[in-house]
C-alpha positions in Angstrom: -8.3 8.4 -12.8 -8.5 6.5 -9.6 -10.7 3.4 -9.7 -11.6 1.2 -6.7 -10.6 -2.5 -7.8 -13.2 -5.1 -8.3 -12.7 -8.6 -9.2 -12.6 -7.8 -12.8 -9.5 -5.8 -12.1 -7.6 -8.5 -10.1 -5.2 -9.3 -13.0 -4.1 -5.6 -13.4 -3.6 -5.2 -9.7 -1.6 -8.5 -9.3 0.7 -7.2 -12.3 1.3 -4.0 -10.4 1.9 -5.9 -7.0 4.4 -8.1 -8.8 6.2 -5.0 -9.9 6.4 -3.7 -6.4 7.1 -7.2 -4.9 9.2 -9.0 -7.4 10.0 -11.8 -5.1 6.6 -13.0 -5.3 4.6 -14.6 -8.2 1.0 -13.7 -9.5 0.1 -17.3 -8.4 1.5 -16.5 -5.0 -0.3 -13.2 -4.4 -3.6 -14.4 -6.0 -5.2 -16.2 -2.8 -4.6 -13.0 -0.5 -5.6 -10.6 -3.3 -9.0 -12.5 -3.8 -9.6 -12.5 -0.1 -8.9 -8.9 0.5 -11.4 -8.0 -2.3 -14.2 -9.7 -0.4 -13.3 -8.2 3.0 -15.1 -5.0 3.8 -12.1 -3.8 5.9 -9.8 -3.9 3.0 -9.7 -2.0 -0.3 -7.5 -1.2 -3.1 -7.5 1.4 -5.9 -5.5 1.5 -9.2 -4.4 4.8 -10.8 -4.9 4.7 -14.6 -3.3 7.6 -16.8 -4.8 7.5 -20.3 -6.3 4.0 -19.6 -2.8 2.7 -18.5 -2.6 1.4 -15.1 0.4 3.3 -13.4 0.0 2.4 -9.7 -2.0 1.1 -6.8 -2.7 1.3 -3.1 -3.9 -1.3 -0.7 -5.5 -0.3 2.5 -6.8 -2.2 5.5 -8.3 -1.3 8.6 -6.5 -2.8 11.7 -7.2 -2.5 15.4 -3.5 -2.1 16.2 -0.3 -0.9 14.6 3.0 0.0 16.1 3.2 3.6 17.3 -0.5 4.1 17.1 -2.9 4.7 20.1 -6.4 4.1 18.9 -8.1 0.8 17.9 -9.0 1.8 14.3 -6.2 2.5 11.9 -6.0 2.7 8.2 -3.1 0.6 7.3 -1.3 1.0 4.0 -0.5 -2.6 2.9 1.0 -1.7 -0.6 1.6 1.6 -2.5 3.4 1.7 -5.6 3.5 3.9 -8.7 5.6 2.8 -11.6 9.2 4.5 -11.8 8.5 6.6 -14.8 5.5 8.2 -13.3 6.8 8.8 -9.8 7.4 12.4 -8.5 4.4 13.5 -10.4 1.5 13.4 -7.7 -0.1 10.1 -8.6 1.3 8.3 -5.3 -0.1 11.4 -3.4 -3.4 11.1 -5.1 -3.7 7.4 -4.1 -2.7 8.1 -0.6 -5.4 11.0 -0.4 -8.1 8.6 -1.6 -7.0 5.9 1.0 -6.9 8.5 3.8 -10.4 9.8 2.9 -11.8 6.2 2.8 -10.1 5.5 6.2 -11.8 8.7 7.7 -15.1 7.7 6.2 -14.7 4.3 7.8 -14.1 5.6 11.2 -10.3 5.4 11.5 -8.4 7.8 13.8 -5.0 7.1 12.5 -3.0 5.9 9.5 -0.1 3.6 9.7 2.2 1.7 7.1 5.7 -0.1 6.9 8.5 -0.2 4.6 12.2 -1.1 4.8 15.5 0.3 3.9 15.1 -1.7 0.7 12.6 0.8 -0.6 14.2 4.3 0.0 11.8 6.1 -2.2 8.9 4.5 -0.2 10.5 6.1 3.0 10.4 9.6 1.2 6.8 9.0 -0.1 5.5 8.4 3.5 7.3 11.3 5.0 6.1 13.7 2.2 2.3 12.7 3.0 3.1 13.6 6.7 3.9 10.1 8.3 6.6 10.1 11.0 8.8 6.9 11.9 7.4 5.2 14.8 10.0 2.7 15.1 13.2 1.3 13.3 14.1 -2.3 13.4 17.7 -3.5 13.0 18.1 -7.2 11.9 21.4 -8.9 12.3 23.0 -11.8 10.5 26.2 -13.7 10.9 27.7 -16.5 8.7 29.4 -19.2 10.9 31.6 -22.0 9.9 
């Protein structure tokens, strides 16, 4: 079952977000999460399997994104399914919910981003029809 996140669900969402972004803490993510839940241009869903939260998707509406031509874009801010449930269609169901909401809210395109640090994310995006609009290369050099 997919449920739209309400303020009473914020701790569940934050727990899932920290699983996706372990470099952050709940306390760090909490202010942005609260703000997003009050913004009509942002929405989040949690996928529950047998009352167990197994994944989430955060979506916003943006007026620009790399590779997009329109000014109303559904932007996937975060998309996660617990590893033991990946590959079973739960992420696809969350994405389909997001795309439907974006269409209902007048969006003409969908966009997202990820990095090479999340190879499964790249595969998931391609599986639902995304194409790569740009790759970034970051350089680093230690000096004495």
